[in-house]
gemmi code that builds the backbone of each chain (N, CA, C; Angstrom):
import gemmi

chains = {
    "A": [
        ("MET", (103.722, 137.999, 100.502), (102.643, 137.259, 101.167), (103.042, 135.795, 101.313)),
        ("ASP", (102.793, 135.250, 102.477), (103.139, 133.858, 102.741), (102.003, 132.956, 102.254)),
        ("MET", (102.243, 132.302, 101.108), (101.198, 131.436, 100.553), (101.503, 129.959, 100.792)),
        ("SER", (102.500, 129.657, 101.604), (102.896, 128.268, 101.798), (101.822, 127.502, 102.565)),
        ("THR", (101.561, 126.278, 102.116), (100.499, 125.485, 102.743), (100.996, 124.716, 103.967)),
        ("ASP", (102.321, 124.795, 104.237), (102.815, 124.086, 105.423), (102.561, 124.891, 106.698)),
        ("ASN", (101.960, 126.061, 106.545), (101.600, 126.850, 107.714), (100.319, 126.283, 108.320)),
        ("LEU", (100.375, 125.811, 109.547), (99.231, 125.149, 110.171), (98.055, 126.090, 110.405)),
        ("ASP", (98.315, 127.399, 110.434), (97.242, 128.376, 110.646), (96.144, 128.225, 109.596)),
        ("ILE", (96.601, 127.936, 108.367), (95.648, 127.851, 107.261), (94.642, 126.741, 107.540)),
        ("ILE", (95.112, 125.593, 107.931), (94.215, 124.473, 108.229), (93.347, 124.812, 109.431)),
        ("GLN", (93.946, 125.437, 110.423), (93.172, 125.796, 111.617), (92.024, 126.733, 111.276)),
        ("PHE", (92.301, 127.716, 110.464), (91.269, 128.708, 110.107), (90.166, 128.051, 109.287)),
        ("PHE", (90.567, 127.287, 108.277), (89.585, 126.715, 107.352), (88.717, 125.676, 108.041)),
        ("VAL", (89.342, 124.722, 108.715), (88.590, 123.609, 109.317), (87.669, 124.095, 110.424)),
        ("SER", (88.177, 124.983, 111.257), (87.339, 125.453, 112.367), (86.107, 126.183, 111.862)),
        ("MET", (86.288, 127.036, 110.842), (85.137, 127.784, 110.323), (84.206, 126.900, 109.513)),
        ("LEU", (84.765, 125.853, 108.899), (83.917, 124.890, 108.173), (82.937, 124.226, 109.140)),
        ("ILE", (83.451, 123.807, 110.280), (82.599, 123.142, 111.279), (81.581, 124.133, 111.856)),
        ("VAL", (82.031, 125.349, 112.103), (81.095, 126.371, 112.610), (79.999, 126.640, 111.585)),
        ("GLY", (80.387, 126.719, 110.298), (79.409, 126.953, 109.226), (78.364, 125.857, 109.172)),
        ("ILE", (78.813, 124.603, 109.256), (77.868, 123.472, 109.253), (76.936, 123.574, 110.463)),
        ("GLY", (77.511, 123.870, 111.606), (76.704, 123.980, 112.836), (75.646, 125.062, 112.740)),
        ("VAL", (76.041, 126.233, 112.260), (75.093, 127.364, 112.160), (73.988, 127.046, 111.149)),
        ("ALA", (74.385, 126.451, 110.006), (73.377, 126.119, 108.985), (72.394, 125.087, 109.514)),
        ("LEU", (72.896, 124.059, 110.206), (72.007, 123.030, 110.768), (71.074, 123.646, 111.808)),
        ("LEU", (71.619, 124.510, 112.635), (70.818, 125.174, 113.682), (69.706, 126.022, 113.059)),
        ("ALA", (70.065, 126.818, 112.058), (69.078, 127.727, 111.441), (67.992, 126.942, 110.707)),
        ("THR", (68.413, 125.977, 109.874), (67.413, 125.200, 109.123), (66.573, 124.335, 110.063)),
        ("GLY", (67.217, 123.836, 111.116), (66.482, 123.026, 112.115), (65.418, 123.846, 112.816)),
        ("MET", (65.778, 125.054, 113.222), (64.800, 125.942, 113.888), (63.628, 126.244, 112.962)),
        ("PHE", (63.960, 126.547, 111.727), (62.940, 126.891, 110.736), (61.971, 125.720, 110.510)),
        ("THR", (62.564, 124.521, 110.286), (61.730, 123.351, 109.989), (60.949, 122.898, 111.214)),
        ("ALA", (61.560, 122.986, 112.380), (60.858, 122.556, 113.601), (59.667, 123.476, 113.900)),
        ("TYR", (59.791, 124.752, 113.542), (58.708, 125.702, 113.833), (57.600, 125.624, 112.782)),
        ("PHE", (57.982, 125.636, 111.494), (56.973, 125.697, 110.432), (56.552, 124.324, 109.910)),
        ("GLY", (57.356, 123.283, 110.163), (57.043, 121.960, 109.637), (55.922, 121.285, 110.409)),
        ("ALA", (55.413, 120.189, 109.813), (54.356, 119.433, 110.481), (54.643, 117.949, 110.301)),
        ("GLY", (54.354, 117.163, 111.350), (54.520, 115.707, 111.272), (55.962, 115.289, 111.114)),
        ("LYS", (56.209, 114.587, 109.973), (57.536, 114.013, 109.759), (58.611, 115.086, 109.598)),
        ("SER", (58.291, 116.135, 108.847), (59.294, 117.185, 108.611), (59.628, 117.939, 109.900)),
        ("GLN", (58.644, 118.021, 110.812), (58.917, 118.682, 112.095), (59.924, 117.858, 112.924)),
        ("LYS", (59.758, 116.520, 112.843), (60.716, 115.653, 113.561), (62.121, 115.812, 112.986)),
        ("ILE", (62.199, 115.890, 111.641), (63.509, 116.106, 110.997), (64.087, 117.440, 111.445)),
        ("GLY", (63.228, 118.441, 111.574), (63.654, 119.755, 112.044), (64.263, 119.683, 113.437)),
        ("PHE", (63.618, 118.928, 114.312), (64.155, 118.776, 115.676), (65.504, 118.051, 115.659)),
        ("ALA", (65.619, 117.045, 114.761), (66.891, 116.310, 114.654), (68.009, 117.242, 114.173)),
        ("LEU", (67.696, 118.062, 113.153), (68.693, 119.004, 112.632), (69.090, 120.016, 113.712)),
        ("LEU", (68.084, 120.479, 114.434), (68.328, 121.435, 115.526), (69.248, 120.833, 116.581)),
        ("PHE", (68.977, 119.571, 116.906), (69.791, 118.872, 117.911), (71.247, 118.770, 117.451)),
        ("PHE", (71.441, 118.331, 116.193), (72.815, 118.183, 115.687), (73.521, 119.548, 115.565)),
        ("GLY", (72.762, 120.567, 115.223), (73.341, 121.919, 115.150), (73.820, 122.386, 116.510)),
        ("ILE", (72.979, 122.180, 117.539), (73.359, 122.590, 118.903), (74.586, 121.803, 119.364)),
        ("ILE", (74.568, 120.492, 119.092), (75.699, 119.639, 119.493), (77.000, 120.137, 118.835)),
        ("THR", (76.924, 120.443, 117.536), (78.126, 120.902, 116.806), (78.671, 122.193, 117.408)),
        ("ILE", (77.776, 123.141, 117.661), (78.228, 124.441, 118.166), (78.764, 124.320, 119.599)),
        ("VAL", (78.095, 123.503, 120.403), (78.573, 123.304, 121.788), (79.950, 122.641, 121.776)),
        ("LEU", (80.129, 121.646, 120.884), (81.428, 120.972, 120.779), (82.527, 121.950, 120.358)),
        ("VAL", (82.210, 122.804, 119.378), (83.186, 123.803, 118.917), (83.557, 124.732, 120.065)),
        ("TYR", (82.535, 125.154, 120.815), (82.775, 126.061, 121.945), (83.673, 125.395, 122.992)),
        ("LEU", (83.356, 124.134, 123.311), (84.139, 123.428, 124.339), (85.566, 123.168, 123.865)),
        ("MET", (85.713, 122.831, 122.583), (87.060, 122.577, 122.059), (87.894, 123.863, 122.039)),
        ("THR", (87.218, 124.975, 121.783), (87.925, 126.259, 121.746), (88.312, 126.719, 123.141)),
        ("LYS", (87.387, 126.579, 124.076), (87.635, 127.081, 125.435), (88.432, 126.102, 126.297)),
        ("GLY", (88.639, 124.890, 125.767), (89.497, 123.965, 126.494), (88.791, 122.890, 127.277)),
        ("GLY", (87.485, 122.797, 127.213), (86.748, 121.746, 127.924), (86.974, 120.382, 127.326)),
        ("VAL", (87.012, 120.336, 125.981), (87.221, 119.069, 125.264), (88.442, 119.236, 124.372)),
        ("ASN", (89.401, 118.323, 124.497), (90.614, 118.406, 123.680), (90.613, 117.343, 122.588)),
        ("ALA", (89.532, 117.288, 121.829), (89.418, 116.266, 120.787), (90.406, 116.544, 119.646)),
        ("ILE", (90.447, 117.777, 119.152), (91.391, 118.147, 118.076), (92.171, 119.361, 118.586)),
        ("PRO", (93.167, 119.165, 119.412), (93.823, 120.297, 120.072), (94.493, 121.281, 119.114)),
        ("ASN", (95.028, 120.780, 117.981), (95.733, 121.683, 117.061), (94.800, 122.584, 116.267)),
        ("GLN", (93.546, 122.180, 116.150), (92.620, 122.902, 115.265), (91.878, 124.045, 115.946)),
        ("PHE", (91.813, 124.032, 117.263), (90.955, 125.011, 117.926), (91.686, 125.821, 118.984)),
        ("ASP", (92.715, 126.530, 118.517), (93.394, 127.474, 119.401), (92.473, 128.690, 119.578)),
        ("GLU", (92.299, 129.142, 120.821), (91.278, 130.163, 121.110), (91.514, 131.470, 120.344)),
        ("THR", (92.746, 131.955, 120.343), (93.046, 133.240, 119.683), (92.801, 133.146, 118.179)),
        ("MET", (93.301, 132.059, 117.593), (93.144, 131.897, 116.149), (91.679, 131.685, 115.782)),
        ("PHE", (90.980, 130.950, 116.610), (89.567, 130.713, 116.339), (88.783, 132.029, 116.360)),
        ("MET", (89.105, 132.871, 117.325), (88.415, 134.166, 117.406), (88.726, 135.021, 116.174)),
        ("ASN", (90.007, 134.968, 115.726), (90.374, 135.702, 114.504), (89.600, 135.182, 113.299)),
        ("ALA", (89.487, 133.847, 113.220), (88.756, 133.238, 112.102), (87.291, 133.647, 112.139)),
        ("LEU", (86.714, 133.626, 113.330), (85.297, 133.995, 113.490), (85.084, 135.462, 113.112)),
        ("ILE", (85.974, 136.312, 113.569), (85.869, 137.752, 113.242), (85.980, 137.959, 111.732)),
        ("SER", (86.910, 137.226, 111.094), (87.074, 137.351, 109.640), (85.801, 136.961, 108.914)),
        ("GLY", (85.255, 135.809, 109.279), (84.047, 135.314, 108.614), (82.874, 136.257, 108.796)),
        ("VAL", (82.661, 136.697, 110.032), (81.530, 137.587, 110.322), (81.714, 138.933, 109.620)),
        ("SER", (82.944, 139.451, 109.585), (83.197, 140.739, 108.915), (82.916, 140.651, 107.430)),
        ("ALA", (83.401, 139.567, 106.791), (83.181, 139.416, 105.348), (81.691, 139.291, 105.045)),
        ("LEU", (80.992, 138.545, 105.873), (79.539, 138.383, 105.690), (78.819, 139.718, 105.863)),
        ("SER", (79.244, 140.477, 106.866), (78.634, 141.793, 107.099), (78.885, 142.717, 105.906)),
        ("GLY", (80.119, 142.677, 105.379), (80.448, 143.484, 104.199), (79.563, 143.130, 103.023)),
        ("MET", (79.333, 141.836, 102.819), (78.470, 141.387, 101.717), (77.049, 141.881, 101.908)),
        ("ILE", (76.549, 141.797, 103.149), (75.169, 142.227, 103.424), (75.029, 143.732, 103.201)),
        ("ILE", (76.015, 144.502, 103.643), (75.976, 145.963, 103.443), (75.962, 146.287, 101.946)),
        ("GLY", (76.820, 145.581, 101.188), (76.871, 145.781, 99.741), (75.541, 145.472, 99.081)),
        ("MET", (74.922, 144.367, 99.488), (73.617, 143.965, 98.936), (72.554, 145.029, 99.225)),
        ("PHE", (72.539, 145.518, 100.454), (71.563, 146.545, 100.832), (71.751, 147.809, 100.003)),
        ("LEU", (73.013, 148.181, 99.809), (73.313, 149.374, 99.004), (72.814, 149.205, 97.571)),
        ("ILE", (73.077, 148.029, 97.007), (72.655, 147.750, 95.633), (71.125, 147.788, 95.530)),
        ("LEU", (70.454, 147.141, 96.472), (68.985, 147.125, 96.450), (68.419, 148.534, 96.590)),
        ("PHE", (69.012, 149.329, 97.470), (68.558, 150.700, 97.698), (68.665, 151.519, 96.411)),
        ("VAL", (69.841, 151.439, 95.769), (70.058, 152.205, 94.536), (69.117, 151.728, 93.436)),
        ("LEU", (68.968, 150.413, 93.305), (68.099, 149.875, 92.252), (66.647, 150.285, 92.456)),
        ("MET", (66.191, 150.268, 93.695), (64.803, 150.656, 93.955), (64.586, 152.129, 93.611)),
        ("LYS", (65.553, 152.963, 93.946), (65.439, 154.389, 93.658), (65.405, 154.623, 92.148)),
        ("VAL", (66.307, 153.952, 91.427), (66.397, 154.148, 89.982), (65.120, 153.677, 89.297)),
        ("ASP", (64.632, 152.505, 89.641), (63.483, 151.929, 88.934), (62.197, 152.700, 89.167)),
        ("THR", (61.891, 153.002, 90.435), (60.587, 153.578, 90.726), (60.520, 155.057, 90.345)),
        ("VAL", (61.445, 155.839, 90.829), (61.349, 157.296, 90.658), (61.477, 157.686, 89.191)),
        ("ASP", (62.468, 157.141, 88.498), (62.687, 157.544, 87.107), (61.523, 157.132, 86.216)),
        ("ASP", (60.989, 155.923, 86.439), (59.904, 155.459, 85.576), (58.660, 156.328, 85.739)),
        ("LEU", (58.355, 156.741, 86.952), (57.175, 157.567, 87.173), (57.348, 158.948, 86.558)),
        ("GLU", (58.598, 159.436, 86.598), (58.841, 160.757, 85.998), (58.687, 160.708, 84.484)),
        ("ASP", (59.058, 159.571, 83.904), (58.977, 159.442, 82.446), (57.539, 159.373, 81.943)),
        ("LEU", (56.613, 158.937, 82.778), (55.223, 158.815, 82.341), (54.619, 160.195, 82.101)),
        ("ASP", (54.027, 160.389, 80.900), (53.387, 161.661, 80.604), (51.900, 161.527, 80.914)),
        ("LEU", (51.502, 161.947, 82.096), (50.126, 161.747, 82.530), (49.145, 162.665, 81.797)),
        ("GLU", (49.639, 163.775, 81.265), (48.736, 164.697, 80.554), (48.150, 164.039, 79.311)),
        ("ASP", (48.975, 163.235, 78.627), (48.486, 162.524, 77.438), (47.361, 161.574, 77.803)),
        ("LEU", (47.502, 160.922, 78.925), (46.479, 159.968, 79.356), (45.167, 160.669, 79.689)),
        ("GLU", (45.267, 161.854, 80.298), (44.061, 162.586, 80.668), (43.291, 163.058, 79.434)),
        ("ASP", (44.010, 163.376, 78.349), (43.355, 163.883, 77.141), (42.634, 162.793, 76.349)),
        ("LEU", (42.945, 161.558, 76.632), (42.361, 160.468, 75.843), (40.865, 160.347, 76.098)),
        ("ASP", (40.080, 160.268, 74.996), (38.656, 159.996, 75.137), (38.447, 158.529, 74.749)),
        ("LEU", (38.150, 157.721, 75.718), (38.100, 156.273, 75.487), (36.961, 155.884, 74.540)),
        ("ASP", (35.816, 156.574, 74.657), (34.683, 156.243, 73.783), (35.029, 156.475, 72.310)),
        ("GLU", (35.678, 157.606, 72.073), (36.068, 157.909, 70.690), (37.059, 156.886, 70.151)),
        ("GLU", (38.009, 156.526, 70.995), (39.011, 155.534, 70.579), (38.344, 154.203, 70.242)),
        ("LEU", (37.336, 153.819, 71.052), (36.625, 152.562, 70.809), (35.866, 152.616, 69.485)),
        ("LYS", (35.210, 153.734, 69.243), (34.465, 153.877, 67.978), (35.396, 153.757, 66.780)),
        ("LYS", (36.558, 154.421, 66.887), (37.525, 154.360, 65.790), (37.969, 152.915, 65.527)),
        ("LEU", (38.236, 152.195, 66.622), (38.668, 150.801, 66.489), (37.591, 149.949, 65.824)),
        ("GLU", (36.330, 150.158, 66.250), (35.224, 149.399, 65.659), (35.092, 149.674, 64.168)),
        ("GLU", (35.213, 150.963, 63.802), (35.122, 151.326, 62.382), (36.227, 150.653, 61.568)),
        ("GLU", (37.430, 150.664, 62.124), (38.552, 150.023, 61.428), (38.317, 148.530, 61.248)),
        ("LEU", (37.786, 147.912, 62.302), (37.508, 146.471, 62.220), (36.431, 146.192, 61.183)),
        ("ASN", (35.356, 147.011, 61.165), (34.281, 146.821, 60.189), (34.799, 146.981, 58.766)),
        ("GLN", (35.650, 147.985, 58.579), (36.230, 148.207, 57.240), (37.046, 147.001, 56.797)),
        ("ALA", (37.832, 146.477, 57.721), (38.660, 145.315, 57.398), (37.788, 144.122, 57.024)),
        ("ASP", (36.658, 143.924, 57.733), (35.739, 142.816, 57.423), (35.126, 142.984, 56.037)),
        ("ASP", (34.708, 144.233, 55.742), (34.106, 144.501, 54.429), (35.082, 144.197, 53.301)),
        ("ASP", (36.327, 144.636, 53.494), (37.348, 144.386, 52.467), (37.549, 142.891, 52.237)),
        ("GLU", (37.556, 142.138, 53.317), (37.738, 140.682, 53.184), (36.586, 140.057, 52.415)),
        ("GLU", (35.352, 140.495, 52.727), (34.181, 139.957, 52.033), (34.235, 140.261, 50.544)),
        ("LYS", (34.619, 141.500, 50.209), (34.712, 141.890, 48.794), (35.738, 141.030, 48.062)),
        ("GLU", (36.873, 140.823, 48.726), (37.922, 139.999, 48.114), (37.434, 138.574, 47.876)),
        ("ASN", (36.715, 138.031, 48.852), (36.187, 136.662, 48.709), (35.189, 136.567, 47.563)),
        ("ASN", (34.302, 137.559, 47.476), (33.327, 137.562, 46.387), (34.009, 137.647, 45.030)),
        ("GLY", (35.028, 138.474, 44.952), (35.785, 138.635, 43.711), (36.438, 137.332, 43.280)),
        ("ASN", (36.926, 136.577, 44.212), (37.564, 135.296, 43.894), (36.542, 134.238, 43.489)),
        ("ASP", (35.334, 134.292, 44.045), (34.309, 133.282, 43.746), (33.728, 133.447, 42.342)),
        ("LYS", (33.622, 134.666, 41.824), (32.963, 134.933, 40.544), (33.506, 134.105, 39.365)),
        ("PRO", (34.814, 134.128, 39.133), (35.331, 133.370, 37.985), (34.944, 131.895, 38.040)),
        ("GLU", (34.916, 131.276, 39.218), (34.580, 129.861, 39.342), (33.137, 129.612, 38.922)),
        ("ASP", (32.216, 130.563, 39.316), (30.807, 130.427, 38.945), (30.597, 130.499, 37.447)),
        ("GLU", (31.341, 131.421, 36.812), (31.209, 131.604, 35.370), (31.602, 130.344, 34.611)),
        ("GLU", (32.633, 129.650, 35.093), (33.083, 128.422, 34.442), (31.989, 127.344, 34.502)),
    ],
    "B": [
        ("MET", (98.548, 141.505, 112.459), (97.326, 142.253, 112.118), (96.371, 142.233, 113.315)),
        ("ASN", (95.946, 143.399, 113.767), (95.040, 143.403, 114.913), (93.585, 143.238, 114.468)),
        ("THR", (92.691, 143.211, 115.461), (91.288, 142.905, 115.168), (90.648, 143.932, 114.245)),
        ("THR", (90.947, 145.214, 114.468), (90.359, 146.266, 113.629), (90.784, 146.112, 112.175)),
        ("ASP", (92.076, 145.815, 111.967), (92.564, 145.608, 110.598), (91.843, 144.449, 109.926)),
        ("LEU", (91.661, 143.389, 110.717), (90.990, 142.189, 110.200), (89.547, 142.509, 109.793)),
        ("ILE", (88.869, 143.245, 110.658), (87.469, 143.614, 110.362), (87.404, 144.479, 109.108)),
        ("MET", (88.300, 145.466, 109.039), (88.307, 146.387, 107.887), (88.596, 145.632, 106.581)),
        ("SER", (89.637, 144.790, 106.616), (90.041, 144.110, 105.384), (88.990, 143.103, 104.938)),
        ("MET", (88.490, 142.305, 105.869), (87.516, 141.284, 105.477), (86.169, 141.912, 105.125)),
        ("GLY", (85.810, 142.985, 105.792), (84.587, 143.711, 105.435), (84.678, 144.258, 104.019)),
        ("SER", (85.863, 144.794, 103.666), (86.068, 145.310, 102.301), (85.959, 144.193, 101.279)),
        ("VAL", (86.494, 143.029, 101.634), (86.426, 141.888, 100.706), (84.965, 141.490, 100.460)),
        ("GLY", (84.188, 141.407, 101.532), (82.773, 141.057, 101.386), (82.030, 142.090, 100.561)),
        ("PHE", (82.289, 143.353, 100.819), (81.655, 144.456, 100.076), (82.023, 144.380, 98.596)),
        ("MET", (83.310, 144.133, 98.349), (83.792, 144.031, 96.967), (83.125, 142.860, 96.245)),
        ("LEU", (83.001, 141.715, 96.910), (82.404, 140.536, 96.272), (80.966, 140.800, 95.848)),
        ("SER", (80.179, 141.391, 96.768), (78.774, 141.637, 96.422), (78.669, 142.686, 95.320)),
        ("MET", (79.501, 143.737, 95.371), (79.475, 144.785, 94.350), (79.820, 144.203, 92.974)),
        ("PHE", (80.887, 143.420, 92.944), (81.388, 142.892, 91.671), (80.389, 141.934, 91.030)),
        ("PHE", (79.925, 140.963, 91.796), (79.072, 139.935, 91.192), (77.653, 140.441, 90.939)),
        ("MET", (77.130, 141.277, 91.816), (75.803, 141.850, 91.563), (75.883, 142.815, 90.380)),
        ("GLY", (76.977, 143.562, 90.281), (77.181, 144.458, 89.140), (77.232, 143.682, 87.841)),
        ("LEU", (77.910, 142.544, 87.883), (78.008, 141.669, 86.704), (76.625, 141.193, 86.272)),
        ("LEU", (75.838, 140.741, 87.228), (74.490, 140.234, 86.931), (73.580, 141.343, 86.407)),
        ("ILE", (73.613, 142.500, 87.095), (72.699, 143.596, 86.713), (73.087, 144.155, 85.350)),
        ("SER", (74.382, 144.295, 85.095), (74.797, 144.855, 83.807), (74.487, 143.894, 82.659)),
        ("TYR", (74.372, 142.611, 82.941), (74.069, 141.647, 81.878), (72.559, 141.490, 81.669)),
        ("TYR", (71.815, 141.344, 82.763), (70.388, 141.055, 82.647), (69.490, 142.285, 82.822)),
        ("GLY", (70.052, 143.405, 83.246), (69.233, 144.571, 83.565), (68.644, 145.263, 82.351)),
        ("SER", (67.629, 146.093, 82.593), (67.047, 146.890, 81.508), (67.983, 148.068, 81.221)),
        ("SER", (67.561, 148.936, 80.313), (68.472, 150.005, 79.889), (68.914, 150.890, 81.055)),
        ("LYS", (67.959, 151.175, 81.977), (68.306, 152.055, 83.111), (69.138, 151.327, 84.160)),
        ("THR", (68.703, 150.123, 84.523), (69.422, 149.397, 85.573), (70.797, 148.936, 85.092)),
        ("ARG", (70.916, 148.769, 83.756), (72.208, 148.321, 83.225), (73.301, 149.354, 83.514)),
        ("THR", (72.961, 150.617, 83.404), (73.942, 151.671, 83.683), (74.402, 151.583, 85.143)),
        ("VAL", (73.426, 151.387, 86.036), (73.766, 151.252, 87.459), (74.631, 150.013, 87.670)),
        ("GLY", (74.303, 148.941, 86.934), (75.083, 147.705, 87.036), (76.536, 147.923, 86.661)),
        ("PHE", (76.753, 148.707, 85.603), (78.131, 148.994, 85.190), (78.871, 149.793, 86.266)),
        ("VAL", (78.149, 150.698, 86.910), (78.777, 151.490, 87.992), (79.209, 150.560, 89.127)),
        ("PHE", (78.308, 149.628, 89.502), (78.649, 148.668, 90.567), (79.838, 147.805, 90.159)),
        ("LEU", (79.816, 147.389, 88.899), (80.899, 146.530, 88.392), (82.245, 147.241, 88.471)),
        ("ILE", (82.253, 148.507, 88.082), (83.502, 149.290, 88.114), (83.963, 149.481, 89.561)),
        ("MET", (82.972, 149.756, 90.438), (83.321, 149.922, 91.862), (83.921, 148.638, 92.433)),
        ("GLY", (83.295, 147.505, 92.089), (83.789, 146.206, 92.571), (85.174, 145.912, 92.049)),
        ("ALA", (85.395, 146.201, 90.753), (86.707, 145.935, 90.151), (87.779, 146.826, 90.773)),
        ("ALA", (87.412, 148.091, 91.030), (88.371, 149.021, 91.643), (88.745, 148.562, 93.053)),
        ("LEU", (87.726, 148.106, 93.796), (87.987, 147.596, 95.151), (88.854, 146.335, 95.109)),
        ("ALA", (88.556, 145.462, 94.127), (89.340, 144.216, 93.995), (90.790, 144.543, 93.690)),
        ("PHE", (90.985, 145.572, 92.852), (92.349, 145.982, 92.504), (93.073, 146.518, 93.739)),
        ("ALA", (92.329, 147.269, 94.566), (92.940, 147.830, 95.782), (93.251, 146.742, 96.803)),
        ("ILE", (92.374, 145.737, 96.862), (92.521, 144.693, 97.887), (93.541, 143.638, 97.482)),
        ("SER", (93.704, 143.435, 96.143), (94.555, 142.333, 95.668), (95.936, 142.397, 96.329)),
        ("PRO", (96.476, 141.225, 96.703), (97.755, 141.208, 97.443), (98.899, 141.826, 96.647)),
        ("ASP", (99.189, 143.035, 96.966), (100.258, 143.769, 96.288), (101.315, 144.106, 97.347)),
        ("PRO", (102.582, 143.852, 97.052), (103.604, 144.166, 98.057), (103.579, 145.635, 98.497)),
        ("GLY", (103.042, 146.498, 97.639), (102.976, 147.923, 97.979), (101.919, 148.237, 99.021)),
        ("LEU", (100.894, 147.391, 99.081), (99.806, 147.629, 100.036), (99.925, 146.627, 101.192)),
        ("ASN", (100.650, 146.978, 102.190), (100.927, 146.047, 103.278), (99.686, 145.699, 104.100)),
        ("TYR", (98.714, 146.603, 104.020), (97.504, 146.418, 104.816), (96.815, 145.090, 104.501)),
        ("PHE", (96.784, 144.752, 103.176), (96.100, 143.532, 102.766), (97.061, 142.376, 102.475)),
        ("ALA", (98.333, 142.708, 102.235), (99.292, 141.666, 101.904), (99.890, 141.082, 103.175)),
        ("ASP", (99.096, 140.288, 103.856), (99.541, 139.729, 105.127), (99.053, 138.286, 105.220)),
        ("THR", (99.783, 137.460, 105.946), (99.352, 136.070, 106.128), (98.005, 136.015, 106.825)),
        ("SER", (97.784, 136.949, 107.751), (96.510, 136.963, 108.486), (95.343, 137.202, 107.536)),
        ("PHE", (95.603, 138.041, 106.521), (94.535, 138.320, 105.552), (94.189, 137.057, 104.773)),
        ("MET", (95.218, 136.329, 104.378), (95.009, 135.059, 103.659), (94.274, 134.065, 104.555)),
        ("ASN", (94.665, 134.030, 105.809), (93.970, 133.145, 106.755), (92.512, 133.566, 106.927)),
        ("GLY", (92.305, 134.882, 106.967), (90.935, 135.391, 107.073), (90.091, 134.978, 105.886)),
        ("MET", (90.691, 135.047, 104.689), (89.984, 134.611, 103.479), (89.633, 133.135, 103.569)),
        ("LEU", (90.583, 132.348, 104.051), (90.331, 130.908, 104.207), (89.204, 130.656, 105.204)),
        ("ALA", (89.187, 131.435, 106.270), (88.128, 131.296, 107.268), (86.777, 131.623, 106.651)),
        ("PHE", (86.742, 132.678, 105.861), (85.492, 133.086, 105.206), (85.012, 132.001, 104.237)),
        ("VAL", (85.935, 131.511, 103.401), (85.581, 130.463, 102.427), (85.137, 129.190, 103.158)),
        ("GLY", (85.854, 128.859, 104.221), (85.487, 127.688, 105.020), (84.094, 127.818, 105.601)),
        ("GLY", (83.791, 129.003, 106.132), (82.461, 129.249, 106.705), (81.373, 129.139, 105.662)),
        ("MET", (81.630, 129.691, 104.470), (80.638, 129.634, 103.385), (80.417, 128.185, 102.954)),
        ("ILE", (81.515, 127.434, 102.782), (81.381, 126.029, 102.360), (80.645, 125.223, 103.444)),
        ("GLY", (80.972, 125.495, 104.693), (80.281, 124.833, 105.800), (78.790, 125.117, 105.777)),
        ("GLY", (78.433, 126.369, 105.539), (77.014, 126.748, 105.453), (76.313, 126.026, 104.318)),
        ("ILE", (76.998, 125.926, 103.168), (76.410, 125.233, 102.013), (76.218, 123.741, 102.335)),
        ("ILE", (77.211, 123.141, 102.991), (77.089, 121.718, 103.359), (75.897, 121.520, 104.299)),
        ("GLY", (75.759, 122.422, 105.264), (74.634, 122.335, 106.210), (73.291, 122.412, 105.500)),
        ("ILE", (73.185, 123.322, 104.530), (71.919, 123.474, 103.786), (71.671, 122.238, 102.914)),
        ("VAL", (72.742, 121.688, 102.334), (72.595, 120.468, 101.528), (72.096, 119.321, 102.410)),
        ("VAL", (72.641, 119.207, 103.628), (72.184, 118.162, 104.574), (70.700, 118.340, 104.875)),
        ("PHE", (70.304, 119.581, 105.097), (68.890, 119.882, 105.365), (68.009, 119.466, 104.181)),
        ("LEU", (68.424, 119.826, 102.970), (67.624, 119.495, 101.777), (67.530, 117.989, 101.573)),
        ("VAL", (68.655, 117.295, 101.757), (68.649, 115.831, 101.607), (67.701, 115.202, 102.624)),
        ("ALA", (67.763, 115.692, 103.853), (66.894, 115.139, 104.900), (65.423, 115.364, 104.575)),
        ("ILE", (65.096, 116.539, 104.066), (63.694, 116.848, 103.740), (63.237, 116.054, 102.521)),
        ("ILE", (64.082, 115.977, 101.495), (63.682, 115.281, 100.258), (63.537, 113.779, 100.513)),
        ("LYS", (64.422, 113.225, 101.301), (64.386, 111.774, 101.547), (63.239, 111.369, 102.474)),
        ("SER", (62.691, 112.314, 103.221), (61.661, 111.931, 104.209), (60.331, 111.590, 103.513)),
    ],
}
model = gemmi.Model(1)
for chain_id, residues in chains.items():
    chain = gemmi.Chain(chain_id)
    for i, (resn, *xyz) in enumerate(residues, 1):
        res = gemmi.Residue()
        res.name, res.seqid = resn, gemmi.SeqId(i, " ")
        for name, pos in zip(("N", "CA", "C"), xyz):
            atom = gemmi.Atom()
            atom.name, atom.element = name, gemmi.Element(name[0])
            atom.pos, atom.b_iso = gemmi.Position(*pos), 0.0
            res.add_atom(atom)
        chain.add_residue(res)
    model.add_chain(chain)
structure = gemmi.Structure()
structure.add_model(model)
structure.setup_entities()
């Protein structure tokens, strides 16, 4: 594998996609803020949208030959390869994420519901359970009172 | 490397990245059931990474174009992050 950094392709691929990435992010966030924002933030959204459009149009013109600002960085064939690489990797990541979410949703919901024993819940008599709890609480209170009385007696005798 | 090879190789890299890192997260933070699934994802991601890693035996991925493709992907991601940082700074400062 050719890992030498004196190969100009490396700079061409990285720099061109860096600028495209900035342009796309500005465009997306600008659209979002311009639509949902109000007042000052909406104006910022329009500014971001404007700069995003300008960046992408400049990249397009530099690639297609309209503007020769950085001629070495935007060769059309290499730029298309870089764009295809970036979009493919992003698509692969999205597919992987969807697969993971799909599997996780299946595992969590279906298995947990199967584990629940609904027959036990149906057999429960809530009134009886409440009575039992009340009796236990009353017993605990009585025991505490007896203990307190027992502790008070010696002091009274003195 | 032609366009189809580029799409296949870079798509595999993206798939491997999400599998590996999501598997790592799920196997660490997941509950008893999801943890098992997380380990499966982690193993799948590691196996894919091993297959993709630049090995002279696997000419499909051991190419300058593949390295350039990786650089393009990293460049695009960094560019996207810079764009979002610019957006956040603009909103916070306003």
